N, C-alpha and C positions, 0 to 999 in steps of 0.2 A: 389215538394216543397210546402211550406205553401201558402195559399191564399194570394195574394197581393205581393208575392216575384217574382222578375224578374231577374234571374241569367243567363247570357249568357253562361259562360264557367266555369266548375269546374275542377280545377287542383289539383290532389292529390300529396303529397310529401311523399315518402315511403323509407324504408331502410330494408335490410335483418336482421340487428342487431342493437342494441342500441349503443350509444356512438360515432356515426359517424358525429354528427352535423346536424341531420335532422331538428330539430326545428329551429336552426340558419338559415338554408337554407330557410325554410318556411317563417320565419320572414323577411329575406332580400328579398325574392322573392315578398312578399306582398308589402313591402316598394318600391321596384323597380318598380312594376306595378303602384302603386299609384303616384310615381314621374313622370310617363309617362302620367298622366292625367286620368287614369282609375279609376272607382269606384270599390273598392276592399273590400272583406270580408276575414277573416281568422278564420277558425274553427279548434280548438284543439280537434281532435278526439282521441288523446292518453289518454284515460280515466284513465288508471292505472298510468300514469306518466305525467300528464299535465305540460307543461313548458311554453306555449305561454303566459299565463297571466303575468308571470314574465318578459319575453322578451318584452312584449308590454307595460309594466309599469302599469298594471291594477290589480295587485295581490290583492290589498285591496278593490277593487270595489265590490259593492253588486248588485246582479241582481234585475231588476225591470220589471214590466209588461209593455208591449207595449200598447199605446192608440188605436192601430188598431187591432181589433179582427180577429181571423182566421175564418175558415169554421164553420158555425152554431153558430157563436158568441163565439167560444172558445177563452180563453185568450192566448196571445202569449208573448214571452220574448223579451225585448228590447236588442239588442246587445250593447256591450260597444264600446265607441269610443276611439281609440288609434292613435292620430295624423292623423285623417281622414280615418282610416281603421276600419271597423266594425269587432269586435272580440267577440268570444264566447269560453269559456273554462270551463271544469269541475272544475278547481281549484277555481273558484269563487262560487261554490256551496257546498264546503266541508271545514272543518277546516284545517288550514295549517298543513301539515305533515300527514294528515289522510290517512291510507292505504285503498285502494279500493279493498275489497275482494268480488268480484262479479263474478257470472257465466256468460257464454256467452250470454244467452237470456237477462239478465239485461243490459249488455253493448249494445246489439242490440237495445233495447228499448230507451236507452238514446241517442245514436247516431241518431236514427230516429227522436227523439224529437228535437235535435239540428238542424237537416236538415229541419224539417217540421214546427216546432212551434216557431222558432226564426223569428222575423220580419226583415229579411235581406233587404227588399225593392229592389231597383234596384242595381244590381252589374254587372260589366263587367266580373269580375273574383271572384270566391270563391276559395281560397287556403285552402286545407284541410291537416293538419299535422296528418299523420297516425301513429299509434303505430308501433314499429319495428316488423319484422317477417311476417308470413303469417297466421295471426289469423282471428278472426271473423269480425273485423271492416271493412276491405276492401270489404268483401262479403256484409255486410250491406250497405255500400256506393254504391256498384254496383247495388244492388237490389232496392235501394230507389230512386236514381237519375241517370241521364245520365252523366257519367264522361267523360270529353273531353280527358283527358290523365293523365299520371303519370310521375313525375320526380323521378328518382332513385338516392339516395345519398349513397356514399360509401367512404371509404378511400383506399389508394393504396394497402394494404396488400392482399395477395391471399385469406385469410380466409374471410375477409370482402367482397371482390369481389364475392366469391362463393355464399355467402348468399344474396348479392344484386341481382345477376343474378337469383337466385332462386325466390326472391320476384318479379322480373320483369316478370318471366314466369308465376307466379300466376296471376298477374294483366292482362297479355295477355289472360290467360284462362278465365278470367272474362269479356273479351271484352273491357278492358281498354287499350288504345293505350299508348305506351311508348314514351313520348316526348323527353327524353334524360337522360343522366347520368351526375351527378355532382361529381367530385372527391374533397372531402374536406381533409384538412391537407395534401395537395399534396406535399408540401415541406416547409422548414423553411428558410426564408430570414433573415439573421443575421442583426439586425439594426445597429450594430457597424461597421462591415466590408463589408456588402452587399453581402456576399457569400451565395449561396443557398445550403442547406443541405437536402438531401433526407432521413428524419428521418424514415419514414415508407415505403421507396421505392418510386417509382414515375412512372407514366405512365401506371399503371395497369388498371385504368378505361378506358383510351384511347384504350388499346388493347382489353379489354373485350367488350367495346361498339362497336368497329369495327367488332369484331367477331359476335356479335349479330345483327348488322345492326342498332344500335341506335346512334343518334347524341351524341357527347360529348359536353355538354353545357358549362362547365367551370372547371378549376382546381384552387381551392381556397387555398391559402397558409395557413400554420400554422402561426398565427400572433397575437402578444400580444394585440395590440389595437383592433383588431377584436373581440377577446375574451372579452375584457373590455367593448367595445361598446355594444356587444350583451347582456351581463349580466346586463348592466345599461339601457337597453331599448333605446339605441341611434343608432339604425341601420342606420339612415340617415347619421350619421357621416362617415360611410364607403363609401357612395356614394359621399360625399363631399370632399374626398381626391383628390390630383392632378390626372389627367386622366391617367398618366403613372404609378401611384401606382399600384402594382400587385393586391391588394385586390379590389380597386375601379374598375380596369379593369375586374376582374373576376366576381364581382357581377353584373356589367353592362352587360357583355357578357351572363351571365346566364339569366338575365331578357330578353334581346333581343332574345336569343335563344328560350325561352318559348313562347314569343309573336309570333315569326315566325312559330314555330311548331303548335301553336293553329290556326294561320291563314291558314296553309296548311291543317290542319284537317277540318276546316270549308269549304275550297275550294274543298275538295275531296268528300264531300257528306253531307247528312243530319246530324243534331246533334245526338249524341248517346242517346239511350233510356235505361232505367233500364232493367236489365236482369230479366227473368222470372224464378224463382226458389222458391220452397216451403221452408219457414223458420218458426220456431215457433215464436209466438208473444211474447210481453213482459209479465212478470209474472203478475198474478192477484194481485190486491191491488191498487196501485197508478199508474198503467199503465206504469211502467218503468220510471217515472219522477225522475229527480235528487232529492236525499234525503240525509239527514245528518246521517241517522241511519241504513244504510245497512252494 
């Protein structure tokens, strides 16, 4: 990590495919950890489809240099503040709606810059929202920093579960421990009658996690207020519901589960180290720094 940064644990949030609510889970996990008194950062590593800036309410914020230089006096980037969470997203470096047509080495360079050249300061947790699938970014993350573990997000359908378990196996091959599985859109609780409807099936994540030996962290229902709060950067509101509300119970259980799994990882042995593997560096020119003209 960059000189001056002190990050205790890095938690990656990944999914085998898009559209399963991975960024929503990342945002709520960061908020849940912050509400427990932890110092938290949230890195949007989904370079091609960054969503965290919107979910954190900083979509219009402009990046600025940090007053604290890095190694050899090099400038660093000041992370944005979103309700006490330090946030960094590619969305704040490009025009709204701009397509990112980048090859793997360019993405590799940008992710490294966000890890090394952002002035994260002291953090208990850095939550990293990964792009879906098994592409280059998880490899970059594993090479650059020691990742404490990954949270896998899926929906109940067999296709989503198959892709999620494939992603989990990739993380394991990179030496990243699996902290657990979150089943999103697990069921729909009708606000009018209270009945629960299994729109996409139900319990698939519990069965897949049990077969793989991973903890099931939470089953988050399909909920209109959850969707509205997430889009409006009000994730705190989902924790402030009554304790017996299924969404409040699920996001609290997810956060508690991650905290416990990280504690167990720390008790089991030394912190993880970056893996050793040759990778090409960023392209010549501007060192792979975020730019408007790629």
